[in-house]
C-alpha positions, 0 to 999 in steps of 0.5 A: 179768764173765761167769760160768757156773755149773752145777748139778744133778749128783749120784749116779743108778743106771743107767737114771735121769735128771738134769737139769743147769742152766747159768745165764750171769751178767753178759752177754746171754745170747741172743747166746751159743752153748752147749755142755755138755762132760764129762770122765771120769776119765783121758780128755780132755774131750769135746763132749756137745751144743750149742744155737745162739742160735736154738735149733738142737741138736746131740749127740754120737753117744753121747748122741743119743735120751737127752740133750736140750739146751735154753734159756730165754733169759728165764732166762739158763739152758741145761738138759741133760736126761739120761735112760737114764743109763749107767755110761759117762756118769759125769764132770764135766760143763762148760757152755760159752758163746761170745758170738757178738758178741765171740767171747769163750767162758767155762767153768763150773766143772763138775758131777760126774754119777756113774752107779752101781748 
């Protein structure tokens, strides 16, 4: 059974940094296209960043230059380095993975990021 587990959320002041991690259990991680999404209170879930199996990355405009998505296939793990955090980055962050061989996709349970002074 495939499971995704996020970690690394927390409370940080504006301008601070956090690094989120997402570990994929139960499958071949290198086959996965991975994404980060977030959902702020009262808002719809929005896509934040993506990384392909080959390492190509893309970002929503609001985080470009501040967030960096990466992956370590040897550790079955995806990361989101978040710098220069803003109040509006406050949200529950979810990792999403799609097996590019089967097209099945999976979600983690989310990790809370709160940016507050």
